[in-house]
C-alpha positions in Angstrom: 51.7 -89.3 0.0 54.0 -86.4 0.8 53.6 -85.5 -2.9 49.8 -85.8 -2.9 49.8 -83.7 0.6 52.1 -81.2 -1.0 49.8 -81.2 -4.4 46.9 -80.8 -2.1 48.6 -78.0 -0.2 49.4 -76.3 -3.5 45.9 -76.7 -5.0 44.5 -75.3 -1.8 46.9 -72.4 -2.0 46.2 -72.0 -5.6 42.2 -71.9 -4.8 42.8 -69.4 -2.1 44.8 -67.3 -4.3 42.3 -67.4 -7.0 39.5 -66.5 -4.6 41.5 -63.6 -3.4 42.0 -62.4 -6.8 38.4 -62.8 -7.5 37.5 -60.8 -4.2 40.2 -58.2 -5.1 38.6 -57.9 -8.7 35.1 -57.4 -7.3 36.3 -55.1 -4.8 38.0 -52.8 -7.4 34.9 -53.0 -9.6 32.7 -52.1 -6.5 35.1 -49.1 -5.9 34.9 -47.9 -9.5 31.4 -48.1 -9.5 31.1 -46.1 -6.3 33.2 -43.6 -7.7 31.4 -43.3 -10.9 27.9 -42.8 -8.9 29.6 -40.4 -6.5 30.9 -38.3 -9.5 27.3 -38.5 -11.1 25.8 -37.3 -7.9 28.2 -34.4 -7.6 27.6 -33.3 -11.0 23.8 -33.5 -10.5 24.4 -31.6 -7.2 26.2 -28.9 -9.0 23.6 -28.5 -11.7 20.8 -28.2 -9.0 22.6 -25.6 -7.2 23.1 -23.8 -10.6 19.3 -24.2 -11.1 18.5 -22.7 -7.4 20.8 -19.9 -8.0 19.4 -19.0 -11.6 15.8 -19.3 -10.1 16.8 -17.0 -7.3 18.3 -14.5 -9.7 15.0 -14.6 -11.7 12.9 -14.2 -8.8 15.0 -11.1 -7.4 14.6 -9.6 -10.9 10.7 -10.2 -11.0 10.6 -8.8 -7.5 12.6 -5.8 -8.4 10.4 -5.2 -11.5 7.1 -5.6 -9.5 8.5 -3.1 -6.8 9.3 -0.5 -9.6 5.9 -1.0 -11.1 4.3 -0.7 -7.8 6.4 2.6 -7.2 5.2 4.0 -10.5 1.8 3.0 -9.9 1.8 4.8 -6.4 3.7 7.8 -8.1 0.8 8.2 -10.5 -1.9 7.8 -8.0 -0.2 10.6 -5.9 0.0 12.7 -9.1 -3.6 12.2 -10.2 -4.7 13.1 -6.5 -2.5 16.0 -6.5 -4.0 17.1 -9.9 -7.6 16.5 -8.7 -6.9 18.7 -5.6 -5.7 21.4 -7.5 -8.5 21.2 -10.0 -11.0 21.3 -7.2 -9.0 24.2 -5.6 -9.1 26.2 -8.9 -12.7 25.1 -9.4 -13.7 26.6 -6.0 -11.6 29.7 -6.2 -13.5 30.5 -9.6 -16.8 29.6 -8.0 -16.0 31.8 -5.0 -14.7 34.7 -7.3 -18.1 34.5 -9.4 -20.3 34.3 -6.2 -18.4 37.5 -5.0 -18.9 39.1 -8.3 -22.5 38.5 -8.4 -22.9 39.3 -4.7 -21.2 42.6 -5.3 -23.1 43.5 -8.2 -26.2 42.3 -6.4 -25.3 44.2 -3.2 -25.0 47.5 -4.8 -28.4 47.2 -6.5 -30.0 45.0 -3.9 -28.9 47.6 -1.0 -30.4 50.4 -3.0 -33.6 48.5 -3.5 -33.8 48.0 0.3 -33.1 51.5 1.2 -35.7 52.6 -1.4 -38.4 50.1 -0.1 -37.6 51.1 3.6 -38.2 54.8 2.6 -41.2 53.9 0.9 -42.4 52.1 3.9 -41.6 54.7 6.3 -43.4 57.1 4.3 -46.7 55.2 4.5 -46.4 54.7 8.4 -49.1 56.6 10.1 -48.0 58.5 13.3 -49.1 55.6 15.6 -46.9 53.2 13.8 -44.0 55.4 14.0 -44.4 56.0 17.7 -44.7 52.2 18.3 -41.7 51.4 16.3 -39.6 54.0 18.0 -40.7 52.7 21.4 -40.1 49.1 20.6 -36.4 50.2 19.4 -36.0 52.0 22.7 -37.5 49.3 25.2 -35.2 46.7 26.5 -36.3 43.2 27.3 -36.4 42.2 31.0 -34.0 39.5 32.0 -36.6 37.2 33.7 -35.2 33.8 32.8 -32.5 33.9 35.6 -34.8 35.5 38.2 -36.3 33.6 41.1 -39.7 33.5 42.0 -39.4 36.4 44.9 -37.6 38.5 42.3 -40.4 38.3 39.6 -42.9 39.1 42.4 
């Protein structure tokens, strides 16, 4: 009986030891699986970070190019505006010069024409007309707009 108890005890210890070994083996397997998964996750995270950095660099380059293009466009617009203003100023100066030239040419001829027409007119005026003209030139207008009623009386 003692032997059977002893055998039973050994058998129980053996079962317990085998169960512990099995649990230990399962635990090692879980630990290895965990570390493999963690390694994969870290590699994936590193890949994602690299993609993010690459995308940021690409975006920065695109924005730099866009800003450069916008700057060039603004510069072209400013140059075009400046060129148009210069052309308009030059055209206006040319027009003014032409007008002055025409007016000075007309002024010399036209002034003489007016003087001749006036002298012809005065020759044709009768004595009465000359007298009226002279009196009209000498006479001053009365300032009645600002006068009161008693001043007018």
